[in-house]
C-alpha positions in Angstrom: 97.3 98.0 132.1 99.0 99.3 129.0 97.2 101.9 126.9 96.2 100.6 123.4 96.6 102.7 120.3 95.1 101.8 117.0 97.4 102.7 114.1 94.5 102.8 111.6 92.0 105.4 110.4 89.5 102.6 109.7 86.3 103.2 111.7 85.5 99.5 111.2 88.5 98.4 113.1 87.7 100.8 116.0 84.1 99.4 116.0 85.4 95.8 116.1 87.6 96.6 119.1 84.6 98.3 120.8 82.6 95.2 120.1 84.9 93.2 122.5 85.0 96.2 124.9 88.6 97.1 124.3 89.1 101.0 124.4 91.7 102.5 122.2 93.0 105.8 120.9 93.2 106.2 117.2 96.7 107.0 115.9 97.3 108.3 112.4 100.4 106.9 110.7 101.7 106.8 107.1 103.7 104.1 105.5 104.3 102.9 101.9 101.7 100.3 101.2 103.1 99.2 97.8 103.9 95.4 97.6 107.5 94.5 97.2 108.6 92.7 93.9 107.3 89.1 94.0 106.1 89.5 97.6 103.6 86.8 98.5 100.2 88.1 99.8 100.5 86.7 103.3 104.0 88.2 103.7 102.7 91.5 102.3 99.8 91.9 104.8 102.0 90.9 107.8 104.7 93.3 106.8 102.3 96.2 106.5 100.6 95.4 109.8 104.0 95.3 111.6 105.2 98.5 109.9 102.0 100.3 110.9 102.4 99.2 114.6 106.1 100.2 114.6 105.4 103.6 113.0 102.7 104.2 115.6 105.1 103.3 118.4 107.8 105.5 117.0 105.3 108.4 116.8 104.5 108.0 120.5 108.2 108.2 121.4 108.2 104.5 122.3 106.3 105.1 125.5 106.8 102.3 128.0 103.1 102.1 128.8 101.9 102.1 125.1 100.9 99.2 122.9 100.1 99.9 119.2 97.9 97.7 117.1 98.5 97.7 113.3 96.4 95.7 110.8 96.1 95.2 107.1 93.6 93.4 104.9 94.1 92.2 101.3 91.7 90.6 98.8 93.5 88.0 96.8 92.3 86.4 93.6 94.4 83.9 91.7 97.4 85.1 93.7 96.8 88.7 92.7 96.2 91.4 95.4 93.2 93.6 94.6 93.6 97.0 96.1 91.2 99.9 96.4 89.6 101.0 93.2 90.4 104.5 91.9 87.3 104.8 89.7 84.3 102.9 88.3 86.4 101.1 85.6 88.7 99.6 88.3 85.8 98.7 90.5 84.0 97.1 87.6 87.1 95.1 86.6 87.5 93.8 90.2 83.8 92.9 90.8 83.6 91.2 87.4 86.6 89.1 88.3 85.1 88.2 91.7 81.6 87.5 90.3 80.6 83.9 90.6 83.9 82.9 92.1 85.7 82.3 95.4 88.6 84.5 96.6 90.8 84.8 99.6 90.8 87.5 102.2 94.0 87.9 104.2 94.1 90.0 107.3 97.2 90.5 109.5 97.2 92.0 113.0 100.3 93.1 114.7 101.0 94.5 118.2 104.2 96.4 119.2 105.1 97.7 122.6 106.9 96.9 125.9 110.0 96.0 124.0 108.3 93.3 121.9 106.3 92.6 118.8 104.0 89.9 117.6 101.7 89.3 114.6 99.1 86.8 113.2 97.8 86.3 109.7 94.3 85.0 109.2 93.0 83.6 105.9 89.3 83.4 105.0 87.5 82.3 101.8 84.6 84.3 100.4 82.4 83.2 97.6 80.3 85.6 95.4 77.2 84.8 93.5 77.2 86.2 89.9 76.9 90.0 89.9 75.2 91.9 87.1 76.6 95.0 85.4 73.6 97.0 86.7 74.5 95.9 90.2 78.1 96.9 89.8 77.2 100.4 88.6 74.6 100.9 91.4 77.0 99.7 94.0 79.7 102.1 92.8 77.2 104.9 92.9 76.5 104.2 96.6 80.1 105.2 97.3 80.8 102.2 99.5 83.5 100.4 97.4 85.7 103.5 97.0 87.9 102.9 100.0 87.6 99.1 100.2 90.2 96.5 99.3 88.7 94.4 96.4 86.1 97.1 95.9 83.6 95.7 98.4 82.6 95.8 102.1 81.1 92.6 103.4 79.6 94.4 106.4 77.7 96.8 104.1 75.7 96.7 100.9 77.9 94.1 99.3 76.7 91.5 101.8 74.1 90.5 99.2 76.9 89.3 96.9 78.3 86.8 99.4 77.0 83.3 98.9 79.4 81.6 101.3 82.1 82.4 103.9 84.6 80.0 105.3 86.7 81.5 108.1 86.5 84.7 110.2 83.8 87.2 109.4 85.5 89.9 111.5 88.8 89.3 109.7 87.1 90.0 106.4 85.7 93.2 107.8 89.2 94.2 108.9 90.2 92.7 112.3 90.2 89.0 113.3 88.8 89.3 116.8 89.7 85.8 118.1 93.4 86.2 117.2 93.4 89.9 118.2 92.1 89.0 121.7 94.9 86.4 122.0 97.5 88.9 121.1 96.1 91.6 123.4 96.2 89.1 126.2 99.9 88.4 125.5 100.5 92.1 126.0 98.5 92.3 129.2 95.5 94.1 127.7 92.1 92.5 128.7 89.0 92.2 126.6 85.6 92.9 128.1 86.8 95.9 130.0 83.6 96.5 132.0 83.1 99.1 134.7 81.7 98.0 138.1 78.1 98.4 137.1 78.6 95.8 134.3 77.9 98.1 131.3 80.3 98.1 128.4 82.8 101.0 128.3 82.1 103.4 125.4 84.6 103.5 122.5 86.6 106.6 122.1 84.9 109.4 120.1 87.2 108.9 117.1 89.6 111.6 118.1 92.9 110.8 116.4 96.5 111.4 117.5 98.6 112.5 114.6 101.7 110.5 114.1 
């Protein structure tokens, strides 16, 4: 079986792979994540996922036994991509815009290796209840929104903002597990990698390979 490398520093994506018992090695890569002029959001997330996977494969010297997984998530409101907030003012503006409304979360997953490449894009719709100014400031003070697209993490404290979700919860967190499992299967990597005694294999300890 090919060895899987995760081209992402996100602990959430590593935890999601561990949830379906797929061991991986974290691979640190760097790409330009700025959108291209007039680039649609679905094309943007797929391009970044593919570029992360390719960059990881290149960093490994294109090993024949390696498969690299790249992923990207974007929060989209009225066609506008909401990135990660740099400060409280940006976080406030994003959460005020999302308050009491529905928005789209797009997550792309791409695999590269064994002389091939494949990707999927998953769209989910998330609805927020109205959020007060006091909640926005308290949420920023928690530190959670700082590194999150759209200034929130559905798997964390911001779960209390979510009134409805249509689509894939795991995709909103950062990795669509159903589609990821299908792609892994295409590349000969099995889910539920259980040892003989039937216990789940432990995920890696987070040690990263620099790209």
